[in-house]
C-alpha positions in Angstrom: 0.2 25.8 0.8 -3.5 26.1 -0.6 -5.3 28.5 2.1 -7.1 26.5 4.8 -6.8 25.1 8.5 -4.0 22.7 9.4 -2.6 20.8 12.0 0.9 21.3 12.7 3.5 19.2 14.1 7.0 19.9 15.6 9.6 17.0 15.5 12.8 19.0 17.4 16.4 17.8 18.3 19.3 19.5 20.2 22.0 17.6 17.6 24.6 19.3 15.6 22.0 20.6 12.8 22.5 19.9 9.2 25.3 21.4 6.9 24.6 24.5 4.9 25.6 22.2 1.6 23.4 19.2 2.1 19.8 21.3 2.9 18.5 21.0 -0.6 19.4 17.0 -0.7 17.7 15.5 2.8 15.2 14.4 1.4 16.4 12.9 -1.9 16.1 8.9 -1.8 19.0 7.3 -0.5 21.1 10.5 0.0 23.3 9.9 3.7 26.0 11.1 5.1 26.6 7.9 7.1 28.9 5.8 6.6 28.1 2.5 4.2 25.8 -0.4 6.1 24.7 2.4 8.6 21.8 3.8 7.1 19.8 3.8 3.5 18.9 7.2 3.0 15.4 6.5 2.8 13.8 8.0 6.4 13.4 11.2 5.6 12.4 10.4 1.8 9.2 8.3 2.8 8.2 10.9 5.4 8.2 13.7 2.9 5.7 11.0 0.5 3.6 10.6 2.8 2.9 13.8 4.3 2.7 15.1 0.3 0.5 12.2 -0.3 -1.9 14.1 1.9 -1.6 17.3 0.6 1.1 18.4 3.4 4.1 20.4 3.8 7.5 19.7 5.4 9.4 22.7 6.7 12.9 22.2 8.1 14.9 25.1 10.0 18.3 24.0 11.2 21.4 25.9 12.7 24.6 24.1 13.3 25.6 23.2 16.4 21.8 24.1 17.8 19.8 21.5 16.4 17.1 21.3 13.8 13.1 21.4 13.7 11.0 19.9 11.3 7.2 21.4 10.8 4.6 18.9 9.5 1.2 21.0 8.2 -1.5 18.3 7.4 -5.1 19.8 6.2 -7.7 19.5 9.1 -10.5 17.1 7.9 -13.9 18.8 8.7 -15.8 15.6 9.2 -14.3 12.3 10.0 -14.4 9.8 7.3 -17.1 7.0 7.9 -14.6 4.9 5.4 -12.3 4.8 8.3 -10.9 1.3 8.9 -12.3 -0.7 13.0 -9.4 -0.5 14.7 -6.7 0.5 12.3 -7.5 -2.5 10.4 -7.4 -1.8 6.6 -10.6 -3.7 5.0 -8.9 -3.6 1.4 -6.4 -5.7 2.5 -5.4 -8.9 2.8 -4.9 -10.2 6.9 -3.5 -13.3 8.9 -2.2 -15.0 12.0 1.1 -16.3 10.7 4.1 -15.5 12.7 6.7 -13.6 10.7 10.1 -12.4 11.4 11.2 -8.8 10.4 14.9 -7.5 9.9 16.0 -4.4 9.3 19.0 -2.9 10.7 17.5 0.8 10.8 14.9 0.3 14.1 12.5 3.2 13.2 11.9 1.2 9.6 11.5 -2.3 11.5 9.2 -0.6 14.2 6.9 0.8 11.3 6.6 -3.1 9.5 5.9 -4.3 12.8 3.0 -1.3 13.3 1.5 -1.9 9.6 1.9 -6.4 9.6 0.3 -6.4 13.4 -2.5 -4.6 12.2 -3.3 -7.0 9.6 -3.5 -9.6 12.4 0.4 -11.0 12.1 2.4 -11.8 14.9 5.6 -10.1 14.7 8.7 -10.9 16.4 11.4 -7.8 14.9 15.1 -7.9 14.6 17.5 -5.0 14.1 20.9 -7.5 13.6 21.0 -9.9 10.7 23.3 -11.6 13.2 20.4 -11.6 15.7 18.0 -12.5 13.6 19.6 -15.8 12.2 20.0 -16.6 15.7 16.7 -16.2 16.3 15.7 -17.9 13.5 17.9 -21.0 14.5 17.0 -21.1 18.1 12.9 -22.1 16.7 12.6 -22.7 13.0 9.2 -23.8 13.5 8.2 -20.9 14.8 8.2 -18.6 12.1 6.1 -18.9 9.2 8.0 -16.2 6.9 10.8 -13.6 6.6 10.9 -10.4 5.6 14.7 -9.3 5.7 16.3 -5.6 4.2 19.5 -6.1 2.0 21.9 -3.7 2.8 22.9 -4.5 6.4 25.9 -4.6 7.9 27.6 -8.5 8.9 24.9 -9.9 7.2 23.3 -9.0 4.2 20.0 -10.1 3.3 20.3 -12.1 0.1 23.1 -14.3 2.4 20.6 -14.4 5.6 18.0 -15.8 3.5 20.5 -18.2 2.2 21.3 -19.4 5.4 17.2 -19.2 6.8 16.6 -21.9 3.7 19.6 -23.9 4.9 17.7 -24.5 8.2 14.0 -24.6 6.7 14.1 -24.1 2.6 10.6 -24.4 2.7 9.8 -21.2 4.7 9.2 -18.1 2.2 12.0 -15.4 2.3 11.1 -11.5 1.0 13.8 -9.3 0.5 13.2 -5.5 1.0 15.9 -3.4 -1.6 16.4 0.0 -2.7 19.7 -1.3 -4.7 18.8 -1.5 -7.9 22.0 -3.4 -8.7 21.1 -5.9 -6.8 17.8 -6.6 -8.2 18.6 -8.8 -11.5 20.6 -11.2 -9.4 18.2 -11.7 -6.6 15.4 -12.4 -9.0 16.8 -15.3 -10.1 18.2 -16.1 -6.3 16.1 -19.4 -5.4 16.6 -18.3 -1.8 14.8 -15.2 -2.7 10.3 -15.8 -3.0 9.5 -11.9 -3.1 11.0 -8.6 -3.4 9.8 -5.3 -2.1 11.3 -1.7 -3.7 11.7 1.2 -1.3 10.2 3.0 -0.4 7.9 -0.3 0.5 4.2 0.1 -0.5 1.5 -1.3 2.0 -0.5 -2.5 0.1 2.1 -4.3 -1.8 3.8 -6.0 1.2 0.5 -7.0 2.5 -0.3 -8.7 -0.9 2.7 -10.5 -1.9 3.0 -11.9 2.5 -0.3 -13.7 1.5 0.4 -15.0 -1.4 3.5 -16.8 -0.3 2.0 -17.7 3.0 -1.1 -19.0 0.7 1.8 -21.2 -1.0 2.0 -18.9 -4.0 4.7 -17.5 -6.0 4.7 -13.3 -5.7 6.0 -13.6 -9.7 4.4 -9.9 -9.9 6.9 -7.9 -7.1 
């Protein structure tokens, strides 16, 4: 890293540690040692991208049987930017007040979407199970103005959830979040899918597509 002042953030666990043969791959998009349907392999990739976009770096120290430490280094700003949004709400992104159902089987991702969208003014309901999400929608279909769902989930995939949601309320917009290229072509032609967001999710793109669909426009530029 260039010489200068940095803030260091350390995240440490006492788990099993990272196997030596995986250490060089942990930041690769879609690399995961979890079973199919239990992880996308995007978490660390997204973190790495965010840190690098702020001119920072991450170092990793891991020992089998002892745990892992991630050290995040971010350059220290000398002054506070006057362009920072007030109360965490971006002036550049479209906002709203509608109710959105957010579905993803990875809790950190669903919490990240919740935080981002609540800052834009939306009322967010989250579910980490597609079956629980469908039950919540069926219990109060008029409550939700839009559904944002992951594609790869156990029990029921995102496209199947979209189909089930449309059977209850055909007019509700559904956005599919996916990182699996082989399913994109079919999803684009799926009448139950109104918009597609590719992982890692771009916050600005997500905000614009949500606003377009809620305003009755077809998100053709996803």
